[in-house]
C-alpha positions, 0 to 999 in steps of 0.5 A, a space after each residue: 483462523 478465529 473470531 475471537 472476543 477475548 481478553 487482549 492478553 489472552 489474544 496475544 498469548 495464544 497468538 504467541 503460541 501458536 507462532 511456535 508451531 506454525 513457524 516451524 511448519 513445512 512448505 508444504 503445509 503452509 501452502 497447501 493451508 492458501 490454497 484451501 483459504 483461496 478455494 473456500 473464499 471462492 465457495 463463499 463469492 457470493 455471502 461474501 459479496 452480500 456482506 459487503 453490499 451491507 457494509 456499502 449501505 451503511 457506509 454510504 449513509 455514514 458518508 452522506 451525513 459527513 461521518 465517513 469520508 469518501 475515500 474510505 467508502 471507496 476502499 470498502 467496495 469489495 465489488 469494485 472491478 478487479 478488487 475481488 479476482 485481485 484478492 484471489 490472485 494475490 493469495 496464489 501470488 503469495 503461494 507461489 512465491 520463493 519460502 522465506 522460511 529456507 530452501 527445502 533441504 535433503 533431510 526435509 523432504 515434502 511431508 516432513 513435519 517441521 521445516 529447514 531452519 532458515 536461510 543461511 545469510 552468514 556464515 563465519 569460521 570463528 574458529 576451529 569447529 566453531 561456526 556462526 552462521 546468520 539465519 533467517 526466521 519468522 518475525 513471531 507475531 504480529 498485530 495488524 490494525 487496519 480500516 475498511 478494506 474488507 480484502 486486507 484480511 485474505 492478504 494478510 492471511 496469506 503472508 502471515 501463514 507463508 511466512 510463518 507469523 500469527 497475525 492478530 487482525 482488528 478492523 475497522 466498523 465499517 467492514 463489520 459484515 465483510 470481516 466476519 464472512 470472509 473470517 467465516 470462511 478462512 476459519 473453515 479451510 484453516 480446520 482443515 490444514 496443520 496450521 493453527 486456529 489461533 494463529 490467525 485471530 480477528 478480534 471483535 471485541 471493541 476498544 481493545 486497541 489500547 491494551 493490545 498495544 501493551 502487549 509488549 510481551 506477546 507481540 513482536 511487531 504492529 502494522 496500522 493501515 489506515 488513516 494518518 490518526 490511526 497510524 500516528 496514534 499507535 506510533 505514540 501509544 506503544 513499546 512494541 516495534 511499528 511498521 507504519 507509513 501515515 501518509 500518501 503524498 505523492 508526486 511526478 515531475 514532468 521534463 520539458 523532453 518527456 513523450 507527451 501521449 505517454 505523459 498524458 497515460 501516466 497521469 490519468 492512471 496515476 490519477 484517476 486509477 484509484 484516486 483513493 489509494 496512497 500512491 495516487 499522485 497528489 502533486 504535477 511538478 511541471 517544467 518552464 517549458 513544458 507548460 505549453 508543449 505537455 500540460 494542455 494535454 494533460 490538462 484536458 485529458 484529466 479535466 475531461 474525466 471529471 479531475 479538479 485541477 488547483 493550479 499556480 497562478 502560471 501553469 493557470 495562465 498557461 493553460 487559459 491560452 490553451 484550453 476551451 473556455 468551458 475547460 479554462 472555467 473548471 481551473 482552480 487556483 492552488 494555495 500553498 497548503 495543496 501542495 502538502 494535502 493528500 487528496 484521495 480524490 479527483 483533485 491533482 495541485 499543479 506547480 510551475 518548475 521555472 528554468 532561471 535561465 533566458 534558455 529554458 532548456 539550456 544544460 544548466 538551467 535544466 539543472 536548476 529546475 532539475 534541482 527545485 523539482 528534486 527540493 521541493 518533493 523532498 521538502 513536501 513528499 510523503 517518502 512513499 512514491 515519486 515519479 519523473 517522466 523525461 527522455 534523458 537518462 541523466 536527468 532521470 537517474 539524478 532524480 532517482 538518486 536524490 529524491 528520498 521516498 521508498 520508490 522513485 521511478 522513472 516514465 511509470 505510474 505511481 501506483 506501480 508502487 504496489 506489493 502485487 505489481 512488484 510480484 510480491 
């Protein structure tokens, strides 16, 4: 890995050339590099965390002056409980993954100079002696532009090396000290490996994003990780394919037959486990019949831990009849805009799903209520992660089939939508 202030054109050419060598390294060489990174980061822990404290101090002042959001400040903290350990474990989890470039073949023993060609995913005999094969291969050169999170460098380096892709990294100024210290640790580790130095580059020069986005000849994919504004800017200003998602507006729908205790645990984790994360729940949809059976316990638990609740008139009225006065006083009125807002903080918008029947739990009424919940999510969600809490498998399966999101969960926290938790 190298810290570089070269021109965008030089950076892109060097990465593209390095990707060709990295892409044919055998599995053992790539795994050895990940082990070296892991060990180097452990040895550099004190200096990395000290650098992170400097970044936090500067970011704290910027947040106090209104120049930096609290959500970005929280993402910056590498010393937060479990974050350092998760970063290290992530490297080893990637190391232990199956080789994405293909299984080692007999003619490629573990110390071979080159990797297998790749996994054959399709083979068609076109004619006698004429075989067509579709084979997996690395993407090539990745440009990853991100904000705040210092652990992203280690995450990306591990994934890129394992998959045989070169990576150009451009981080936000909020994490400058952390980025440099982590990069130096990774660089010192890779010097002892077969991974080319230019395969992983951290760009230190300022104001280079626009120029890097023009390097479509040498860069194969752009992956932005950050604010909505960042992702949208990149999508609008490059010819390079972009893999990016601008929002994390996640919803949970509570059906009237959900387990109450489990619902409380799931909502606490989904909203307060890490409010600044893109997989944090932002909207809670409550079946009309669950307003008195489920919502009071959920609301009480969330309020107890400092979460602000923005309720529609029906849910607010139901809570006013069931909660102590001191907690009722904390309830706020929701606006329509709240249901389109990614708060990234301890704020939850609550909306009632009316069951259009005199018997809210009748089969026909259940279908209508479920349809309304699905329609709301598909209209307001960012299609990231949404969940349903119910004891009914048919209801859950219909919800999962109808909600148009990348992850659709049943009786599971939205925080489950995470590569580490998935075991990737």
